[in-house]
GUMI-393289 format. One record per residue (C-alpha): residue number from 1; x, y, z. Coordinates in steps of 0.05 Angstrom, whole numbers, m for minus. Example, Ala and Ser with C-alpha at 12.3 -4.5 7.8 and 13.67 -1.06 7.14 Angstrom:
BEGIN
+-----+--------+--------+--------+
!   i !      u !      v !      w !
+-----+--------+--------+--------+
!   1 !    246 !    m90 !    156 !
!   2 !    273 !    m21 !    143 !
+-----+--------+--------+--------+
***
This chain:
BEGIN
+-----+--------+--------+--------+
!   i !      u !      v !      w !
+-----+--------+--------+--------+
!   1 !      0 !      0 !      0 !
!   2 !     27 !     67 !    m19 !
!   3 !     31 !    118 !     38 !
!   4 !     m9 !    180 !     24 !
!   5 !     52 !    222 !     34 !
!   6 !    125 !    222 !     45 !
!   7 !    187 !    268 !     59 !
!   8 !    231 !    249 !      2 !
!   9 !    225 !    211 !    m62 !
!  10 !    284 !    181 !   m103 !
!  11 !    250 !    173 !   m172 !
!  12 !    273 !    124 !   m223 !
!  13 !    323 !     84 !   m186 !
!  14 !    361 !     24 !   m218 !
!  15 !    354 !    m31 !   m167 !
!  16 !    406 !    m86 !   m166 !
!  17 !    357 !   m135 !   m195 !
!  18 !    351 !    m95 !   m261 !
!  19 !    279 !    m61 !   m240 !
!  20 !    276 !     14 !   m242 !
!  21 !    231 !     43 !   m184 !
!  22 !    216 !     99 !   m144 !
!  23 !    238 !    100 !    m70 !
!  24 !    186 !    139 !    m22 !
!  25 !    223 !    156 !     43 !
!  26 !    201 !    178 !    113 !
!  27 !    225 !    180 !    184 !
!  28 !    289 !    156 !    157 !
!  29 !    266 !     93 !    124 !
!  30 !    248 !     71 !     56 !
!  31 !    170 !     61 !     64 !
!  32 !    154 !     41 !     m8 !
!  33 !    187 !     14 !    m68 !
!  34 !    149 !     23 !   m129 !
!  35 !    102 !     83 !   m150 !
!  36 !    115 !    140 !   m112 !
!  37 !     76 !    175 !    m55 !
!  38 !     64 !    247 !    m61 !
!  39 !    121 !    285 !    m34 !
!  40 !    143 !    364 !    m33 !
!  41 !    217 !    344 !    m52 !
!  42 !    242 !    291 !   m102 !
!  43 !    308 !    280 !   m135 !
!  44 !    316 !    247 !   m203 !
!  45 !    364 !    186 !   m207 !
!  46 !    359 !    173 !   m277 !
!  47 !    427 !    154 !   m302 !
!  48 !    456 !    154 !   m232 !
!  49 !    483 !     94 !   m194 !
!  50 !    447 !     95 !   m130 !
!  51 !    486 !     57 !    m73 !
!  52 !    467 !     45 !     m4 !
!  53 !    508 !     87 !     45 !
!  54 !    568 !     55 !     62 !
!  55 !    591 !     33 !    135 !
!  56 !    665 !     41 !    142 !
!  57 !    684 !    m13 !    197 !
!  58 !    754 !     19 !    211 !
!  59 !    764 !     90 !    222 !
!  60 !    807 !    131 !    269 !
!  61 !    772 !    195 !    280 !
!  62 !    833 !    227 !    324 !
!  63 !    801 !    280 !    366 !
!  64 !    817 !    303 !    438 !
!  65 !    894 !    316 !    440 !
!  66 !    899 !    290 !    368 !
!  67 !    847 !    337 !    341 !
!  68 !    907 !    372 !    296 !
!  69 !    904 !    306 !    257 !
!  70 !    833 !    301 !    252 !
!  71 !    769 !    307 !    293 !
!  72 !    694 !    284 !    288 !
!  73 !    667 !    342 !    251 !
!  74 !    723 !    339 !    198 !
!  75 !    731 !    263 !    195 !
!  76 !    656 !    255 !    193 !
!  77 !    649 !    305 !    135 !
!  78 !    703 !    270 !    100 !
!  79 !    663 !    205 !    107 !
!  80 !    595 !    234 !     82 !
!  81 !    629 !    270 !     23 !
!  82 !    655 !    202 !      5 !
!  83 !    589 !    169 !      9 !
!  84 !    599 !    135 !     83 !
!  85 !    540 !    148 !    124 !
!  86 !    567 !    103 !    182 !
!  87 !    635 !     96 !    218 !
!  88 !    661 !     49 !    266 !
!  89 !    713 !     84 !    311 !
!  90 !    772 !     51 !    337 !
!  91 !    791 !     55 !    408 !
!  92 !    864 !     66 !    408 !
!  93 !    856 !    138 !    426 !
!  94 !    891 !    183 !    470 !
!  95 !    870 !    163 !    523 !
!  96 !    857 !     91 !    496 !
!  97 !    783 !     68 !    510 !
!  98 !    796 !     17 !    562 !
!  99 !    745 !     38 !    616 !
! 100 !    673 !     63 !    622 !
! 101 !    690 !    137 !    635 !
! 102 !    736 !    144 !    570 !
! 103 !    687 !    109 !    522 !
! 104 !    632 !    151 !    551 !
! 105 !    666 !    212 !    538 !
! 106 !    684 !    186 !    463 !
! 107 !    609 !    176 !    457 !
! 108 !    591 !    244 !    475 !
! 109 !    649 !    274 !    432 !
! 110 !    620 !    240 !    373 !
! 111 !    547 !    264 !    387 !
! 112 !    569 !    334 !    395 !
! 113 !    609 !    333 !    331 !
! 114 !    598 !    278 !    281 !
! 115 !    557 !    293 !    212 !
! 116 !    550 !    219 !    200 !
! 117 !    522 !    161 !    245 !
! 118 !    574 !    124 !    285 !
! 119 !    594 !     64 !    334 !
! 120 !    649 !     59 !    380 !
! 121 !    695 !      0 !    396 !
! 122 !    725 !    m21 !    461 !
! 123 !    800 !    m28 !    472 !
! 124 !    826 !    m91 !    497 !
! 125 !    891 !    m90 !    545 !
! 126 !    910 !   m131 !    602 !
! 127 !    866 !   m116 !    662 !
! 128 !    810 !    m85 !    618 !
! 129 !    735 !    m93 !    645 !
! 130 !    711 !   m118 !    581 !
! 131 !    640 !   m130 !    608 !
! 132 !    636 !    m61 !    628 !
! 133 !    658 !    m34 !    559 !
! 134 !    599 !    m81 !    530 !
! 135 !    549 !    m55 !    577 !
! 136 !    569 !     18 !    559 !
! 137 !    551 !      7 !    486 !
! 138 !    619 !    m24 !    459 !
! 139 !    602 !    m41 !    383 !
! 140 !    655 !    m97 !    380 !
! 141 !    728 !   m101 !    412 !
! 142 !    786 !    m83 !    384 !
! 143 !    828 !    m75 !    337 !
! 144 !    864 !   m121 !    383 !
! 145 !    938 !   m112 !    366 !
! 146 !    979 !   m178 !    357 !
! 147 !   1037 !   m135 !    339 !
! 148 !   1047 !    m62 !    359 !
! 149 !   1026 !     m2 !    316 !
! 150 !   1016 !     72 !    316 !
! 151 !    984 !     85 !    390 !
! 152 !    968 !      8 !    390 !
! 153 !    994 !    m36 !    447 !
! 154 !   1005 !   m108 !    429 !
! 155 !    984 !   m168 !    465 !
! 156 !   1018 !   m233 !    477 !
! 157 !    985 !   m297 !    461 !
! 158 !    963 !   m318 !    519 !
! 159 !    927 !   m246 !    535 !
! 160 !    896 !   m252 !    467 !
! 161 !    865 !   m323 !    483 !
! 162 !    841 !   m300 !    548 !
! 163 !    810 !   m239 !    519 !
! 164 !    771 !   m275 !    460 !
! 165 !    749 !   m320 !    511 !
! 166 !    716 !   m269 !    550 !
! 167 !    694 !   m232 !    486 !
! 168 !    665 !   m299 !    464 !
! 169 !    623 !   m306 !    533 !
! 170 !    594 !   m235 !    521 !
! 171 !    571 !   m253 !    454 !
! 172 !    618 !   m198 !    424 !
! 173 !    658 !   m194 !    359 !
! 174 !    728 !   m187 !    365 !
! 175 !    767 !   m148 !    310 !
! 176 !    843 !   m165 !    303 !
! 177 !    905 !   m130 !    278 !
! 178 !    947 !   m190 !    259 !
! 179 !   1018 !   m184 !    239 !
! 180 !   1089 !   m210 !    260 !
! 181 !   1141 !   m154 !    270 !
! 182 !   1215 !   m174 !    259 !
! 183 !   1274 !   m136 !    295 !
! 184 !   1300 !    m75 !    261 !
! 185 !   1287 !     m8 !    237 !
! 186 !   1252 !      4 !    174 !
! 187 !   1292 !     58 !    129 !
! 188 !   1243 !     53 !     70 !
! 189 !   1179 !     21 !     40 !
! 190 !   1212 !    m40 !     23 !
! 191 !   1243 !    m54 !     89 !
! 192 !   1182 !    m37 !    124 !
! 193 !   1149 !    m89 !     82 !
! 194 !   1202 !   m140 !     98 !
! 195 !   1200 !   m125 !    175 !
! 196 !   1121 !   m134 !    178 !
! 197 !   1127 !   m186 !    116 !
! 198 !   1074 !   m226 !     86 !
! 199 !   1095 !   m289 !    114 !
! 200 !   1089 !   m263 !    184 !
! 201 !   1022 !   m237 !    170 !
! 202 !    994 !   m301 !    148 !
! 203 !   1030 !   m339 !    209 !
! 204 !    990 !   m287 !    255 !
! 205 !    923 !   m302 !    224 !
! 206 !    930 !   m372 !    224 !
! 207 !    948 !   m381 !    294 !
! 208 !    888 !   m342 !    317 !
! 209 !    839 !   m371 !    261 !
! 210 !    860 !   m440 !    282 !
! 211 !    850 !   m434 !    356 !
! 212 !    790 !   m459 !    391 !
! 213 !    762 !   m395 !    409 !
! 214 !    682 !   m395 !    420 !
! 215 !    683 !   m323 !    399 !
! 216 !    666 !   m287 !    335 !
! 217 !    733 !   m260 !    297 !
! 218 !    740 !   m203 !    245 !
! 219 !    812 !   m201 !    211 !
! 220 !    823 !   m124 !    201 !
! 221 !    859 !    m92 !    140 !
! 222 !    887 !   m161 !    113 !
! 223 !    942 !   m143 !     60 !
! 224 !    957 !   m208 !     24 !
! 225 !    924 !   m268 !     m9 !
! 226 !    954 !   m317 !     31 !
! 227 !    935 !   m284 !     95 !
! 228 !    857 !   m278 !     67 !
! 229 !    862 !   m354 !     50 !
! 230 !    882 !   m370 !    121 !
! 231 !    826 !   m333 !    158 !
! 232 !    783 !   m397 !    160 !
! 233 !    712 !   m381 !    179 !
! 234 !    727 !   m315 !    207 !
! 235 !    709 !   m251 !    168 !
! 236 !    759 !   m211 !    128 !
! 237 !    766 !   m137 !    121 !
! 238 !    815 !   m113 !     66 !
! 239 !    830 !    m38 !     50 !
! 240 !    834 !      6 !    m13 !
! 241 !    907 !     21 !     m1 !
! 242 !    922 !    m53 !      2 !
! 243 !    882 !    m65 !    m64 !
! 244 !    900 !      1 !   m108 !
! 245 !    975 !     18 !    m82 !
! 246 !   1040 !    m23 !    m80 !
! 247 !   1105 !      7 !    m55 !
! 248 !   1136 !     m6 !   m117 !
! 249 !   1094 !     45 !   m150 !
! 250 !   1121 !    102 !   m105 !
! 251 !   1189 !    136 !    m82 !
! 252 !   1222 !     83 !    m41 !
! 253 !   1221 !    135 !     22 !
! 254 !   1152 !    165 !     16 !
! 255 !   1125 !    170 !     80 !
! 256 !   1055 !    180 !     54 !
! 257 !   1050 !    107 !     40 !
! 258 !   1082 !     82 !    110 !
! 259 !   1019 !     42 !    136 !
! 260 !   1011 !    m23 !    179 !
! 261 !   1010 !    m71 !    151 !
! 262 !   1057 !    m42 !    100 !
! 263 !   1041 !    m32 !     22 !
! 264 !   1065 !    m97 !    m12 !
! 265 !   1094 !   m110 !    m77 !
! 266 !   1056 !   m101 !   m140 !
! 267 !   1058 !   m177 !   m147 !
! 268 !   1022 !   m184 !    m85 !
! 269 !    976 !   m127 !    m96 !
! 270 !    947 !   m162 !   m156 !
! 271 !    945 !   m225 !   m123 !
! 272 !    904 !   m194 !    m69 !
! 273 !    850 !   m178 !   m122 !
! 274 !    839 !   m253 !   m141 !
! 275 !    812 !   m257 !    m73 !
! 276 !    754 !   m209 !    m82 !
! 277 !    700 !   m265 !    m72 !
! 278 !    724 !   m285 !     m5 !
! 279 !    734 !   m217 !     22 !
! 280 !    676 !   m198 !     71 !
! 281 !    685 !   m125 !     78 !
! 282 !    721 !    m65 !     48 !
! 283 !    744 !    m15 !    102 !
! 284 !    786 !     45 !     98 !
! 285 !    827 !     40 !    164 !
! 286 !    822 !    119 !    160 !
! 287 !    885 !    139 !    203 !
! 288 !    901 !    212 !    189 !
! 289 !    967 !    244 !    210 !
! 290 !    992 !    317 !    196 !
! 291 !   1043 !    335 !    138 !
! 292 !   1086 !    358 !    189 !
! 293 !   1087 !    289 !    224 !
! 294 !   1094 !    255 !    164 !
! 295 !   1152 !    294 !    130 !
! 296 !   1210 !    266 !    172 !
! 297 !   1261 !    217 !    161 !
! 298 !   1227 !    147 !    145 !
! 299 !   1240 !    113 !    210 !
! 300 !   1211 !    173 !    251 !
! 301 !   1147 !    178 !    210 !
! 302 !   1078 !    145 !    241 !
! 303 !   1047 !     97 !    202 !
! 304 !    972 !    110 !    178 !
! 305 !    942 !    146 !    120 !
! 306 !    874 !    180 !    107 !
! 307 !    826 !    140 !     68 !
! 308 !    748 !    148 !     89 !
! 309 !    730 !    196 !     32 !
! 310 !    763 !    156 !    m21 !
! 311 !    746 !     91 !     m5 !
! 312 !    673 !     82 !    m41 !
! 313 !    694 !    126 !   m103 !
! 314 !    754 !     87 !   m118 !
! 315 !    709 !     23 !   m115 !
! 316 !    656 !     57 !   m163 !
! 317 !    707 !     76 !   m210 !
! 318 !    727 !      0 !   m219 !
! 319 !    657 !    m13 !   m224 !
! 320 !    650 !     32 !   m278 !
! 321 !    714 !      6 !   m311 !
! 322 !    681 !    m60 !   m313 !
! 323 !    725 !    m92 !   m259 !
! 324 !    680 !   m105 !   m205 !
! 325 !    601 !   m109 !   m204 !
! 326 !    558 !    m68 !   m166 !
! 327 !    529 !   m123 !   m123 !
! 328 !    596 !   m136 !    m96 !
! 329 !    604 !    m64 !    m76 !
! 330 !    542 !    m64 !    m42 !
! 331 !    552 !   m129 !      1 !
! 332 !    623 !   m112 !     20 !
! 333 !    617 !    m37 !     34 !
! 334 !    546 !    m33 !     71 !
! 335 !    505 !    m98 !     77 !
! 336 !    564 !   m148 !    101 !
! 337 !    585 !    m97 !    153 !
! 338 !    520 !    m84 !    176 !
! 339 !    506 !   m158 !    186 !
! 340 !    567 !   m165 !    225 !
! 341 !    550 !   m108 !    268 !
! 342 !    485 !   m124 !    278 !
! 343 !    453 !    m59 !    256 !
! 344 !    394 !    m46 !    207 !
! 345 !    424 !    m50 !    138 !
! 346 !    410 !     12 !     87 !
! 347 !    376 !    m10 !     30 !
! 348 !    317 !     m8 !    m28 !
! 349 !    264 !    m41 !      2 !
! 350 !    208 !    m20 !     59 !
! 351 !    236 !    m18 !    127 !
! 352 !    308 !    m10 !    106 !
! 353 !    352 !     52 !    128 !
! 354 !    343 !    106 !     78 !
! 355 !    419 !    119 !     70 !
! 356 !    443 !    127 !      3 !
! 357 !    498 !    157 !    m41 !
! 358 !    482 !    181 !   m114 !
! 359 !    541 !    172 !   m167 !
! 360 !    546 !    204 !   m235 !
! 361 !    597 !    170 !   m281 !
! 362 !    647 !    230 !   m284 !
! 363 !    715 !    205 !   m268 !
! 364 !    762 !    256 !   m230 !
! 365 !    834 !    252 !   m204 !
! 366 !    836 !    248 !   m130 !
! 367 !    868 !    312 !   m107 !
! 368 !    883 !    326 !    m31 !
! 369 !    860 !    398 !    m38 !
! 370 !    784 !    370 !    m58 !
! 371 !    782 !    323 !      3 !
! 372 !    753 !    343 !     70 !
! 373 !    802 !    311 !    123 !
! 374 !    845 !    352 !    165 !
! 375 !    903 !    313 !    153 !
! 376 !    908 !    353 !     87 !
! 377 !    941 !    298 !     38 !
! 378 !    929 !    233 !      8 !
! 379 !    966 !    175 !    m22 !
! 380 !    913 !    172 !    m74 !
! 381 !    934 !    234 !   m106 !
! 382 !    922 !    229 !   m179 !
! 383 !    882 !    158 !   m179 !
! 384 !    817 !    159 !   m218 !
! 385 !    752 !    165 !   m178 !
! 386 !    680 !    173 !   m180 !
! 387 !    650 !    219 !   m117 !
! 388 !    578 !    223 !   m100 !
! 389 !    542 !    279 !   m123 !
! 390 !    490 !    274 !    m64 !
! 391 !    484 !    239 !     m1 !
! 392 !    421 !    218 !     32 !
! 393 !    424 !    203 !    105 !
! 394 !    369 !    178 !    152 !
! 395 !    322 !    203 !     92 !
! 396 !    354 !    274 !     90 !
! 397 !    403 !    304 !     44 !
! 398 !    466 !    312 !     79 !
! 399 !    511 !    325 !     24 !
! 400 !    491 !    360 !    m44 !
! 401 !    550 !    380 !    m93 !
! 402 !    604 !    400 !    m44 !
! 403 !    546 !    430 !      9 !
! 404 !    541 !    401 !     78 !
! 405 !    468 !    401 !    107 !
! 406 !    442 !    379 !    171 !
! 407 !    420 !    306 !    177 !
! 408 !    402 !    263 !    232 !
! 409 !    465 !    218 !    255 !
! 410 !    456 !    169 !    303 !
! 411 !    500 !    128 !    353 !
! 412 !    493 !     50 !    348 !
! 413 !    512 !     20 !    409 !
! 414 !    527 !    m55 !    410 !
! 415 !    487 !   m113 !    432 !
! 416 !    511 !   m116 !    503 !
! 417 !    486 !    m36 !    516 !
! 418 !    447 !    m26 !    581 !
! 419 !    418 !     39 !    567 !
! 420 !    359 !     82 !    542 !
! 421 !    379 !     69 !    471 !
! 422 !    410 !    111 !    421 !
! 423 !    425 !    179 !    439 !
+-----+--------+--------+--------+
***
């Protein structure tokens, strides 16, 4: 039955099954798919690719004492401008989110400043009261560091095993940063790759995947085909920088491409694409640093790159090139992340979240000056991408041709939350 009136209609939307339909939207949800209801506002989607808003399961929004790198306002605007309508913030902040007080402060910080919806993970260190974080609304736990990374303290095998047992009893999702780090100091991208090598990543994944853990496990930012293959029944996340960049493409000491896990060889990068069907999630691992921090000798530069705004546009360009299909982009950037997190999915059917990104077909080279992250740089400079013209969040226009508008971002707490619901 067609509602008598709605707030917004997206007209002539090409659906994944080949049909063309109008989407009628009210109260942040699709209320009818088919003939439109009456509305004061409509958007013609003829000739556009309409994707459900992306859920980026892996971002570091910085803020607090690190707000010079990024904060919730700049980071969430960067997300929105790239078609990402929800982000999951990682807990290796300063201070880390390892107790109820710092976790609640982080939620309030996001509630005050974020332009997109958000969830926040709980930190995992020895002695952390994981049950308290779970009750406070942690969406998942980790990333749990099997090897040290920027602002991330690694856990030994016993501590990881104990933490996974507790998370399993709570019914939570454990997200794992799986690496091995060899002794030595990286002097360039090639040596960084050797010291955090593909074989070590695969061994770390295998050790955890083959353990008898009664816990749901999600491997973050796997960078090699062998690591993806070793993940067993766990869910697997891969980043755009490991899909689109190799260290052989750039100058050897280019610190803008220093990241953990490292960029791999061109052979490894191409091999990672062969695992496309096995990959559950594409996430950005958006981890901005300032140019001043990056423009230092290679050993002193922090690892991490901004990427939340360029994630979906790079994939859409690959779709337009015929390299990947639209359904797989939807699955890996929106529907599968929603399923893993246990949140309602954005989609085209009545009752689904009305979060959408509307893309034309014009390819533009990525340039830092056109992005919205406070970092002010990108490792993807010059790569072809297709950015969204319009982004709909919770049924409202949040972004249109470079302009931002008030939307209705939400906090999505995890399944263990004991409270009054979303703030």
